[in-house]
N, C-alpha and C positions, 0 to 999 in steps of 0.2 A: 732590398726595401723598401715595404710597403705602397701603395699609391696615396693611402690618406695621410701619408709624415707630412711637416707639413712643407722639411725641405728635405730635397733631391740632390743626391751626388752623384753622380757616372764620371768615369774616367773612358775616353774613347779613343780613340787614335791622336793622343798623345795631349787632348785636351781633357782637362777638367771641367766638367758641367754641376752650374748651381743651377737651381731653381725652383726660387721660391715659388710656397705650394700650397697658397690660403687665396683658392680667386674670391670665395665669399666677401671675405675681411679684405679684397685689395691689397693681397700681399703683406697685411701689416704682420712688421717685424715683434715676436714674443721674444719671453726672455729663453726659452727656450731654442729657437729659431738663432740666436745671433748665439750662444753660447756653440753650438753645433757646425755654425757656420763658421767660427773663428778655428776653433777643432779642426776643420779638413784645409781651412787654407794655411794650417803649423803644417800640418801632415806635407800638405800639398807641394811645401815651399823647400821639401828638402826630399821629396818623390823624383828622381830623374823621368820617372815614368810620363811624368807630366810635365809640358813643356809651355804652355800656356791656360788660362782658365777664362770663361766661359760664363757670365753670371744672365740669367731671365728672369721673366716671371710670365707662372700660368696663366690661364685664362683667355689671356686677351685686353684684357683692360687696362692692367697694370703690370709695370713691374714693382712698385710697393709703394704703398700709399702713404705709408706715416709707422710712428712705434705702436707697440699695445699702450696707448694711452691710457684704455679704460680700466686695467689692470688694476693701476696705479687707484682711481675712482672708488672703485667697488673694495678697495683694500685700507682705504681710508674708512669708507661704509662701514665696512667688517669689523673693521679696529678701533678706526678713529687715530690712527697715526700710517701713514704713508713716506714716512723719509728713510727706513732701513732699505724697503725693497723698493723705491725710486734707485736708492745711492746702488743695488745690488746689481737691479735693470741697468742703469743707464752708465756703469762700472762697466759691463758686459758688452755693450753695447757700443761704448767708443773705442773699447780696444779691440773690439773687431773691424771697427771704422778706422783708427791706427794702425793698423796691416794693413788691410788695403789700401794705404794709401804708399808705407813705405814696402809695399807687397816688390820681390824680388823678381817675377816672375810678369809678362802682359797677362792686363784682366782685361775685355773686354765685357763691357756690359751694356744690354739690349733697352733700352729705355725707352719704353713703346707705350703710348696712356697715361698711365701717372704715374709721376714720382715726385712724392711728396714728400718734405717733416726727416722721418727715418729712413725714407728710397732716397734721397737725396743724399743722407750719410754715407748708405753704401754706393752709390753712383760717381759721387763727386772724386772720390779718392783712384777712379780705376783709371787705367792708361789708355784704351779706347774708348771712347764712348760716345755709344752709337744713338740718335733722336731720328722722331720720324714726325711725320705730318702731327699726328695722335697724340703726339707727347704734352701732358698738362704736369708744369713742373712748379709749385711752390716753394715758400717755408711757409706754415698756414698757423705756426702755433699764437700769434698773436690773440687772433680770432678766440683759444681757449684757454688764454687769461696766463698767457707760460709764456716762454721767451725762446729762440729758435738756435736751436742745439747741434749735437753730431758736429759738432768742426767748423760751426756757422762762426765765431769768434776769430778765425782763421780767415774760411776763405772767403767771406764777405768782402770783407777787407782790401781783396786783391783785386776786386769787379769795380771797373771803369768812373772814377769818380766816386762820388756817395750813393750810385746805385745800391749799394750793399743794407747802407741805412736805409732808401727809399724802401726795397724788395721787403727788410727785414721787422720795420714798423708798416708796413698798408698790408702786410701778405700777401703780394696780388702774384696771382696763377698769370705765368708767361706761357708763351710757348716757341717752335722752334726758332724764331728770327732771335728773337732775344737771351736765346738758352744757350744759342751759340755766341753772340754780342759778351756776353757774360763769361764767357770763357769754363760754361758748368757741360758743354760736351764739344764732339771735335769734330763729328761726320753727321752729316742727314742722310735720310737716302726713303723714300718711301715706305709703307707699311709694307705693302705690297711685296716687295722685293723682299723683307727679310727672310720669308721659308727658304729660296733659292738662295739667299748669303748665307745665312745656320748651315743647307748641305752644302757646301761650297766647302764651310769654315769642318764642318764636321771629314771630308772626301780628304782635304788639302796632305798632301805626306810633306810633318809639318819636320825637318833638320834643327838639333841647337844649334850648329853656328847662326842659325838664317832667320832665327823664329821671329823678329822684331821687322824685319825687309821682307820677310812674304808676307805677313798679314798686313806691311801699313798696302803693301800691290795690290793683299785679298779686297781688302776694305775699299782703297779704290775704284776695284773696276765696277761696285755697284752704287756706291754713293753718288747724287750728285747736291745741284745746284739749291737751297731755300727759295722756295719763290715770293715770297713776303720778306720786307721792309722792316727793321728793330724799332718796334718803341721807346723804349730804350733809349738807345741811340738817337733818334729822332728827339726825342723831348730830354736830352741828356742836360743842357744848359739849364733846364725848368728844375733837372731836380739836384743838380749841383747847388744851383740859387735856395733854394728852399731846407734841402735838408743836409746842410755842408753845414749847423748851428752845432753846438755841444749840449743847447737845453732845448729838450720838450719841448717848452713854453716859447720859446725862439721861433720853432721851426712853425709850431702849429703858427706864429702871430703872422709870418712871412708867410704863411697860406693866406690868412685870412685879409695884410693887407692889398695882396693881389686878388682874392676874392672881390674885394670892396671895387675892386681898380676893372672886372670885371672878366676876369680870365678864371673861365668855364675848369677848366686843367685846375688849375688851385683846390676851386673850390669845393670840385668832385673829390681832391685829396684829403684837406681839409675834415669832410664829411665823414671821408672810411676814418678817417685816424682822432677824431672827437666817440667812433664808437666802439675804441678798446680797452681795454681794461688801462687806469690811469698809472698804478703799478708796473704793469708790464711792458709801455711804453717805456718809463724814465730806465729799468729796470735794461732791458736791453740798450739804450742807446745806449747807456753807460760798459756795459759788456762789451760791444761791440768797440767802445774808446779805445777800453782796455786790453782787447783781445789787439787791435796792430803793436803793441810792442812783443808779443807770447809767440812762442814758438805755436807748434802745432801740438803736441806733447801735452804743454803749457794751456793754450785753450780748451784743452778735451778735459783735466784739470781743474779747470777753475768753470769746469760746463758742470762737471760733476754737482762740485757741490754747491751751486747754484741751483740744480734740478731738486736737489735738498733741502733748499731755502725755500723754494715756491712750497714746496707741501706741506709748511706750517703756515702758511696762509690762504685767504678764505679764496681768492679770484679763481685759483686753477679748480677747482669743484669744481664753484658755480660755472665758469667755462666751461668746462666738459659737461655737464649738469642741459647748459642752453644750446648745448652743439650737438652733443650727441649721446646725450640718455635722453632726455624728454622734448631735443631738438626745437624751442621756440624760440633760439634765437632771441633771449631776452635775458641776455646777462643783467645782473645786476652788482655792479665793481661797489670793493670797498676798500678807501676811501673812491666815490664817483668825480671825486675832482684832481686837476694836476696840482693847484696850489696843495693839499692834504695829504701829497708825500714828499716827504720830507731830504733830503740831502742824507741825513741819519741814519732816515730807511734805506734807499738804498743801497747807504752803501754796509748794513747789515747783510744783506745779499750774496756780500765776498768775504765773507771772515779770514777768508786764507790768503788771499789776494787783494792788499791794501796798494792803491793808488801811492 
């Protein structure tokens, strides 16, 4: 396959290698990429010559920094309607993500550098998730007036306490110790040891009867202890205290009350939330609440419909403009106040998934 391909595939020594190959775009996932990856995984699932899969990114800066969100903006600018493109793209992406979650063979993912949005989606369901001191993990969709997708309705609810809600609403970027704490990764190793690990992976004599055991043993020979403490763990009580409410207004009021009492942490988080789209905040909190009772497949289905609904409204396109196009970081949300986003409007984002 041409080196210009955006995804590189190779079978070598019983390993199926998938390399995301858009380094200038930090390996952001296009529609064509997710279709190719899903198709190749379906082939390898029944190929006896492939005993495990290794997923990584080229360029040394990212596994994957997200999905190709700009394409939806461009489509809307050109044709005034991105709903069908959103349904097509998100359906394909979530089909790939679901396959990774349920894949019958081990998938090792190298989460070095940026792992954000679509990068979380492609890594969170892998069986062996390796991070380094350079890993930067986030669900940043709230910054562009969107919602945390790629199965976030499911996996955010499985994090300690209300950390999932906190990460969704603040879009906070976290690193190794926190990624391990929320169970978004399994192993920590230094970036300096990656090349040797990948070389050993290639040279290993794999046997179908002992793939998992051999893989675990090999990984353990390279991993180390993360040297940092988890910020999220240290602040778990504060997160649970303020982000455990089922209304955004209650979360904000709790943070405001604490900030007035001198809590700098609460003041900082309140300021962050006040910059987000009121619509995105309310829809996202509702999404996470509904996701608690849904299966992984049901969460993906709900998120497809959510994505389509966001294409009908102003804030997503304004967020993409402010962050990715004009880069002025000065989005004008409509409406601009939480109290102007009604419960009925929020419910309208879930046409097929009523409470």
